[in-house]
C-alpha positions in Angstrom: 9.9 -34.8 -1.5 8.3 -35.7 -4.9 10.1 -35.2 -8.1 8.5 -33.4 -11.3 10.7 -33.6 -14.3 10.7 -29.8 -15.4 10.7 -28.6 -18.7 9.5 -25.0 -20.4 6.4 -26.6 -21.2 6.2 -27.1 -17.3 5.8 -23.7 -17.0 2.9 -23.3 -19.3 0.9 -25.7 -17.3 -2.4 -24.2 -15.6 -4.4 -26.8 -14.2 -1.3 -27.5 -11.8 -1.2 -26.4 -8.1 0.6 -23.7 -7.3 3.5 -25.4 -5.3 3.8 -28.0 -8.7 5.2 -25.1 -10.3 9.3 -24.8 -11.1 8.2 -20.8 -12.2 6.7 -20.5 -8.3 9.4 -22.0 -6.9 11.9 -19.5 -9.0 9.5 -16.6 -7.6 9.1 -17.5 -4.3 12.8 -18.1 -3.8 13.8 -14.8 -5.3 10.7 -12.7 -2.8 12.3 -14.2 0.2 15.9 -13.1 -0.7 15.0 -9.8 -1.5 13.0 -9.1 1.4 16.3 -9.9 3.2 18.4 -7.8 0.9 16.3 -4.8 1.1 16.4 -4.6 4.1 20.4 -4.8 4.6 20.4 -2.6 2.0 18.2 0.1 2.7 19.9 0.4 6.7 23.4 0.0 6.0 24.5 3.1 5.0 22.7 4.9 7.9 24.0 2.2 10.6 27.2 2.4 9.3 28.1 6.2 9.5 25.9 6.4 13.0 27.0 3.2 15.1 30.5 2.4 13.4 31.4 6.2 11.4 32.0 4.9 8.5 34.3 6.5 5.9 34.2 5.7 2.5 37.1 4.1 2.7 35.7 1.8 5.7 32.6 1.6 3.0 34.5 0.6 0.2 35.9 -2.1 2.3 33.6 -3.8 2.9 31.0 -3.3 0.1 34.5 -5.0 -1.9 34.0 -7.7 0.9 30.6 -7.9 0.1 31.8 -9.0 -3.7 34.5 -11.3 -3.0 32.2 -14.9 -3.0 30.0 -13.1 -5.9 34.0 -13.4 -7.9 34.2 -16.4 -6.5 30.7 -18.0 -8.1 32.6 -20.6 -10.3 33.2 -22.6 -7.3 29.1 -23.5 -7.8 30.0 -25.7 -10.6 31.7 -27.8 -8.2 29.6 -27.7 -5.1 26.6 -29.3 -7.7 29.0 -32.3 -7.7 27.7 -33.1 -4.5 24.6 -31.3 -4.2 21.1 -30.4 -6.6 20.7 -26.9 -8.2 17.4 -26.6 -6.7 18.7 -27.6 -3.2 21.6 -25.7 -3.5 19.4 -22.9 -3.8 17.4 -23.4 -0.7 20.7 -23.8 1.1 22.0 -20.4 -0.3 19.2 -18.5 1.2 19.4 -19.7 4.0 22.8 -18.7 4.7 22.0 -14.9 3.7 19.2 -15.0 6.1 21.6 -15.9 9.1 24.4 -13.4 7.6 21.2 -10.6 7.3 20.4 -11.5 11.2 23.3 -11.3 12.9 24.5 -8.5 11.1 22.6 -5.5 13.7 25.0 -7.1 16.7 28.3 -6.7 15.3 28.2 -2.5 14.9 32.2 -2.3 14.4 34.3 -2.7 11.1 35.3 -6.1 11.6 32.1 -7.4 12.5 30.4 -5.8 9.9 33.1 -7.5 7.8 32.6 -10.8 8.9 28.6 -10.6 8.9 28.2 -9.1 5.5 30.8 -11.8 4.0 27.9 -14.6 5.2 25.5 -12.5 3.9 27.1 -12.1 0.7 28.0 -15.5 0.2 24.1 -17.1 0.6 23.2 -14.2 -2.1 25.9 -14.5 -4.3 25.9 -18.5 -4.6 21.6 -17.9 -4.8 21.5 -15.4 -8.1 23.9 -17.8 -9.6 22.2 -20.6 -9.1 18.6 -18.9 -10.0 20.2 -17.5 -13.5 21.2 -21.0 -14.4 17.3 -23.2 -13.4 15.8 -19.3 -15.1 17.4 -19.8 -18.6 17.1 -24.1 -18.7 13.1 -24.0 -17.3 12.2 -20.8 -19.5 11.5 -21.2 -23.1 13.9 -18.5 -24.9 10.6 -16.7 -26.5 8.9 -16.2 -22.7 12.1 -15.9 -20.5 13.0 -12.1 -20.9 9.0 -11.2 -19.9 10.0 -13.7 -16.9 12.4 -12.0 -15.5 10.9 -9.3 -16.0 7.9 -10.5 -13.7 10.9 -11.7 -11.4 11.7 -8.1 -11.2 8.4 -6.8 -10.3 8.4 -9.8 -7.4 11.7 -8.2 -6.1 10.2 -5.0 -6.0 7.1 -6.3 -3.9 9.5 -7.9 -1.4 11.2 -4.7 -1.1 8.6 -2.3 -1.2 7.1 -4.9 2.1 10.3 -4.6 3.7 10.7 -0.7 3.7 7.5 -0.4 5.0 8.2 -2.0 7.9 11.2 -0.7 8.4 9.1 2.7 7.9 6.4 1.7 10.6 9.2 -0.2 12.8 11.7 2.6 13.2 10.5 5.6 12.6 7.0 4.9 14.2 7.6 2.8 17.3 11.3 3.1 16.7 12.9 -0.4 16.7 16.7 -0.2 17.0 18.6 -1.5 13.5 20.0 -5.3 15.8 16.0 -6.0 15.9 15.0 -5.2 12.2 17.8 -7.1 11.2 17.3 -10.2 12.9 13.6 -10.2 12.1 14.4 -9.5 8.4 16.7 -12.5 9.2 14.5 -15.1 11.2 12.0 -14.3 8.3 14.1 -15.8 5.4 14.8 -18.8 7.4 11.1 -19.3 8.5 10.3 -18.7 4.5 12.3 -21.1 2.9 12.0 -24.1 5.6 7.9 -24.3 4.3 9.2 -23.5 0.4 11.7 -26.7 1.0 8.8 -28.7 2.2 5.7 -27.6 -0.5 7.8 -27.8 -3.4 8.9 -30.9 -5.1 12.0 -31.5 -6.8 12.1 -30.4 -10.2 14.2 -32.3 -12.5 16.2 -30.6 -14.7 15.3 -31.6 -18.8 19.3 -31.4 -19.4 21.5 -33.2 -17.2 24.1 -30.0 -17.0 28.0 -30.1 -17.0 29.7 -30.4 -13.6 32.9 -28.5 -14.7 34.1 -25.3 -15.6 33.4 -23.9 -19.1 35.1 -21.4 -21.4 34.3 -20.7 -25.0 36.0 -18.4 -27.1 31.9 -18.1 -28.9 30.9 -16.5 -25.7 34.1 -13.6 -25.6 31.3 -10.9 -26.4 28.7 -12.0 -23.1 31.5 -12.6 -21.0 32.7 -8.8 -21.3 28.6 -7.8 -21.2 29.0 -9.2 -17.8 32.4 -7.7 -17.0 30.8 -3.9 -17.6 27.7 -4.7 -15.9 29.4 -5.4 -12.6 31.4 -2.2 -12.7 28.4 -0.7 -13.4 26.4 -1.6 -10.7 28.7 -1.2 -8.3 29.2 2.4 -8.8 25.4 3.1 -8.5 24.6 0.2 -5.9 27.7 1.8 -3.6 28.3 5.2 -4.3 24.9 6.5 -6.0 23.3 5.4 -2.7 26.0 6.9 -0.1 26.1 9.8 -2.1 22.4 10.4 -1.0 23.6 10.0 3.3 27.3 12.1 2.9 26.2 15.0 0.3 22.6 15.6 0.9 22.1 14.1 4.6 18.9 11.7 3.6 17.9 10.3 7.1 16.9 6.6 7.0 12.9 7.4 6.6 13.9 9.7 3.2 16.1 7.0 2.0 13.1 3.9 2.4 10.7 6.6 0.9 13.5 7.0 -2.2 13.6 3.7 -2.6 9.8 2.4 -2.5 9.8 4.5 -5.3 12.2 2.9 -6.9 10.5 -0.6 -6.4 6.9 0.8 -7.4 8.5 1.7 -10.5 10.1 -1.5 -10.9 6.8 -2.6 -9.8 4.7 -1.4 -12.4 7.4 -1.9 -15.5 9.8 -4.5 -14.9 7.5 -6.9 -16.2 6.5 -4.4 -19.1 10.3 -3.9 -20.0 11.1 -7.4 -20.3 8.1 -8.1 -22.6 9.7 -4.6 -24.9 13.0 -6.6 -24.9 11.4 -9.7 -26.5 9.8 -7.5 -28.8 12.7 -5.4 -30.0 15.9 -7.6 -29.4 18.8 -7.6 -27.5 20.9 -5.2 -29.4 18.1 -2.6 -29.1 17.5 -2.9 -25.5 21.3 -2.5 -24.3 22.1 0.2 -27.1 19.2 2.1 -25.4 20.7 0.8 -21.7 24.0 2.1 -22.5 23.3 5.2 -24.0 21.0 6.9 -21.0 23.6 5.1 -18.9 26.4 7.7 -20.0 24.0 10.4 -19.9 22.9 9.1 -16.2 26.7 9.0 -14.8 27.6 12.2 -16.0 24.8 14.2 -14.9 25.6 12.1 -11.0 28.9 13.6 -11.4 27.9 17.5 -11.4 24.6 17.1 -9.3 23.9 20.1 -6.8 20.2 19.7 -6.2 19.2 16.9 -3.7 15.8 16.4 -6.1 17.6 16.0 -8.9 20.1 14.1 -7.4 17.1 11.2 -6.4 15.4 11.7 -9.7 19.2 10.1 -11.3 18.5 7.6 -8.7 15.4 6.2 -9.8 16.0 6.7 -13.7 19.4 4.8 -12.9 17.7 1.7 -11.0 14.9 1.6 -13.4 17.5 0.6 -16.0 18.5 -2.3 -14.1 15.6 -3.9 -15.5 17.1 -3.9 -19.5 20.3 -5.9 -18.3 17.7 -8.6 -19.1 18.8 -8.5 -22.4 22.1 -9.9 -21.6 21.2 -13.0 -19.9 18.5 -13.5 -23.1 21.2 -12.8 -25.1 23.2 -15.9 -23.6 20.0 -18.2 -23.9 19.9 -18.0 -27.0 23.8 -18.6 -28.4 24.2 -21.2 -25.5 24.5 -24.9 -25.3 21.9 -26.0 -23.1 23.6 -28.7 -21.1 26.6 -25.1 -20.4 23.8 -23.1 -18.7 24.8 -24.0 -15.4 28.9 -24.0 -15.8 28.5 -20.9 -17.8 26.1 -19.2 -15.4 28.7 -19.9 -12.4 31.8 -18.7 -14.7 29.9 -15.2 -15.7 28.5 -14.6 -12.2 32.6 -14.5 -11.5 33.4 -12.4 -14.4 30.5 -9.9 -13.5 32.6 -10.0 -10.3 36.1 -9.2 -11.1 35.6 -5.5 -11.0 33.5 -5.3 -8.2 35.7 -6.7 -6.1 38.0 -4.3 -7.0 36.2 -0.8 -7.8 34.8 -0.3 -4.1 37.8 -0.1 -2.9 39.8 2.1 -5.1 36.9 4.4 -6.4 36.4 4.9 -2.4 39.3 6.5 -1.7 38.9 8.4 -5.4 35.8 9.7 -3.5 37.7 11.2 -1.0 39.2 13.6 -3.1 36.7 13.3 -5.6 32.8 12.4 -6.2 32.4 13.3 -9.4 35.6 11.3 -10.7 33.7 8.5 -9.8 30.5 8.7 -11.4 32.8 10.0 -14.8 34.7 6.5 -14.6 30.9 4.9 -14.5 30.4 6.9 -17.7 33.3 5.5 -19.5 32.0 1.8 -18.6 29.0 2.7 -20.1 30.5 4.0 -23.6 32.4 0.6 -23.5 29.4 -1.3 -22.9 27.9 0.7 -25.6 30.8 0.1 -28.0 29.7 -3.8 -27.3 26.2 -4.0 -27.4 26.6 -2.5 -31.2 28.6 -6.2 -32.1 25.1 -8.1 -30.7 23.2 -9.7 -34.0 20.0 -8.8 -34.2 19.1 -12.6 -34.2 22.0 -14.2 -32.2 21.5 -18.2 -32.3 24.0 -20.8 -31.9 26.8 -20.1 -35.0 26.0 -16.5 -35.0 27.1 -15.0 -31.9 28.0 -11.8 -32.8 28.3 -9.7 -35.9 32.4 -9.4 -35.4 35.4 -11.2 -34.3 33.2 -14.8 -34.6 35.7 -17.4 -33.6 35.7 -20.8 -32.4 34.9 -21.9 -29.3 
């Protein structure tokens, strides 16, 4: 496999072929992972209820276990002492494929917990390295737009997965285990092709291979923490609400997810570009004000169609979280991006490991209380977002509470 020096300028090359651009490597890996994850996710709630008789307690435990590898993402920096970031990303997608492929063959609690952890190890390591490579390879003035494009690619992959599930399960009656197996094997084949066709892209700046925790990044760490908490309430309990309270079938959940990703396909890149224009501070303020309203509405919704509308709007606002990453890109030492990406992923998952299990028990007594907790997380994030400078950079990381590294 040949090697190519990767710099922000290589992203701009129009004359080079598809397989020579690091931008396309990131997008093809993202597509592959997103296709598998969408299949796993859209089938999960119905699969665990129908085949494993899960309640809120078991789904909470499963989702907490799913986030443990994310909590351990800081270990990625130690793996990089042995293997290159690019190879690490490819290997992570392959591990996820294995976990997805095996999921349908273990329709009981312990089996589902184990396959979920395998899938999650690959997923979280990839997300950590993908974030690092994106911030290294993309120029600052284009990174927000590119991250929006990546979300659009995720949407296309998810739409492909949902279409396959609709045809396979609703029309042809394919069993859960074969759908999971098909998604996993497809991912393994795709990642093998990607590994063969793309060259090795050398980093522009050699990355530190040690844990780095800077005081001057404190606001970034705090935003990442609450972002992880908010995401878990959506991922775990918003979808579960649709199935348990409103009785959505696999086909109806798939249709809802399709609407979500059509919106992402149409608007994610535009939102990324919009963030580049208005800046991270304003983008995050818009997001958190909207989330306060959305989570409060979740708490008291009694109509299935209104709940579905909230779900779609909530999902669309995930694109605004791009602003947290571009904020970090502007204040970071480039040699610290990989190490800090590992640490930030762990911070993101501190709440994620605890929240599903704890709120899963709360769920049994009050659905509303779970979503009101989400509204409180959004309030905390809103307060933090007001501390982002209009033009963040090294030396101007925050408006108040500035500290030295």
